[in-house]
C-alpha positions in Angstrom: -58.1 -52.2 -35.3 -56.5 -54.4 -32.7 -54.1 -52.6 -30.2 -50.6 -54.0 -30.4 -49.4 -55.9 -27.3 -46.7 -54.1 -25.3 -44.4 -56.0 -23.0 -43.3 -54.5 -19.8 -39.7 -54.9 -18.7 -40.7 -57.5 -16.2 -42.5 -59.5 -18.8 -39.9 -59.7 -21.5 -40.6 -62.8 -23.4 -37.8 -65.3 -22.5 -38.7 -67.5 -25.4 -37.8 -64.8 -27.9 -33.9 -65.0 -28.1 -33.7 -62.1 -30.6 -31.6 -59.0 -30.4 -32.7 -55.6 -31.6 -30.6 -53.0 -33.1 -27.9 -52.0 -33.8 -28.6 -48.7 -32.2 -26.1 -45.8 -32.3 -25.3 -44.5 -28.7 -23.0 -41.9 -27.3 -21.4 -42.6 -23.8 -22.5 -40.3 -21.0 -21.1 -42.0 -17.8 -20.3 -45.3 -16.2 -22.3 -46.5 -13.3 -19.8 -49.2 -12.5 -17.6 -51.6 -14.4 -20.3 -53.3 -16.5 -23.1 -50.7 -16.6 -23.2 -47.3 -18.2 -25.7 -44.5 -19.3 -25.8 -43.2 -22.8 -27.7 -41.1 -25.3 -29.4 -43.6 -27.7 -30.4 -42.7 -31.2 -33.9 -44.4 -31.6 -34.9 -42.5 -34.6 -37.4 -39.7 -35.1 -34.8 -37.2 -33.7 -35.2 -38.8 -30.3 -32.2 -39.4 -28.1 -33.2 -40.7 -24.7 -30.7 -41.4 -21.9 -30.7 -45.2 -21.3 -28.8 -47.4 -18.9 -26.9 -50.4 -20.6 -25.8 -53.5 -18.8 -23.0 -55.1 -20.9 -24.1 -58.5 -22.1 -22.3 -61.6 -21.0 -19.9 -60.3 -18.3 -19.9 -59.4 -14.6 -17.6 -56.9 -12.9 -17.2 -56.3 -9.1 -19.7 -53.9 -7.5 -18.4 -50.5 -6.5 -18.3 -51.5 -2.8 -16.3 -54.7 -3.5 -12.5 -55.0 -4.1 -11.7 -54.1 -7.7 -15.1 -52.3 -8.2 -13.7 -48.8 -8.5 -10.9 -50.0 -10.8 -13.4 -51.8 -13.1 -15.5 -48.6 -13.3 -12.3 -46.5 -14.1 -11.3 -49.0 -16.9 -14.8 -48.7 -18.5 -14.5 -44.9 -18.3 -11.0 -45.0 -19.9 -12.3 -47.4 -22.7 -15.5 -45.3 -23.2 -14.9 -41.8 -22.2 -17.9 -39.4 -22.3 -18.7 -38.7 -25.9 -17.6 -42.1 -27.2 -19.8 -43.4 -30.1 -20.8 -47.0 -30.0 -23.3 -49.5 -31.4 -25.5 -51.6 -29.1 -27.8 -54.6 -29.8 -30.3 -55.1 -27.0 -31.1 -58.6 -25.6 -33.8 -57.8 -23.0 -33.9 -55.9 -19.7 -32.5 -56.3 -16.3 -34.1 -53.9 -13.7 -33.9 -50.4 -15.3 -31.1 -51.4 -17.7 -31.1 -52.7 -21.3 -28.8 -55.8 -21.6 -26.8 -55.2 -24.7 -23.7 -56.2 -26.7 -21.5 -53.1 -27.2 -19.2 -52.4 -30.1 -17.0 -49.3 -30.3 -16.6 -47.5 -33.7 -13.4 -49.3 -34.4 -15.1 -52.7 -34.0 -13.8 -53.3 -30.4 -16.1 -55.5 -28.4 -16.4 -53.8 -25.0 -17.2 -57.1 -23.0 -14.2 -58.8 -24.5 -11.9 -55.9 -23.6 -13.1 -55.8 -20.0 -12.6 -59.5 -19.5 -9.2 -59.5 -21.3 -8.1 -56.7 -19.1 -8.9 -58.7 -15.9 -11.7 -56.3 -14.7 -14.6 -58.7 -15.4 -15.5 -62.3 -15.9 -17.6 -64.1 -18.4 -21.1 -65.1 -17.1 -21.9 -68.7 -17.3 -25.6 -68.8 -18.3 
């Protein structure tokens, strides 16, 4: 039987513009304004902690003006224990790049940009 091919995070196939999910997650903590760590339900009673980079936006880094405020906004929008759904769109360093929806349907990226704590990325 042929062994299935596994892609490493550095070799994510750019030609496959597919998302995967949705995966239920529970917020653990924010790293900064556009990245957080969460417990992900991946099935089989497995809940790894993963890092998520919010798709489509950019926030100031923690050492930059507005960085601490952007992180505080994400923490207020998604306090520890907040359930959400993510759809992954590839990897960036140690993070999954994903769209994020809260249980009430709120799109996290849109809320961050609307609040002034982030900007849309121009791909």
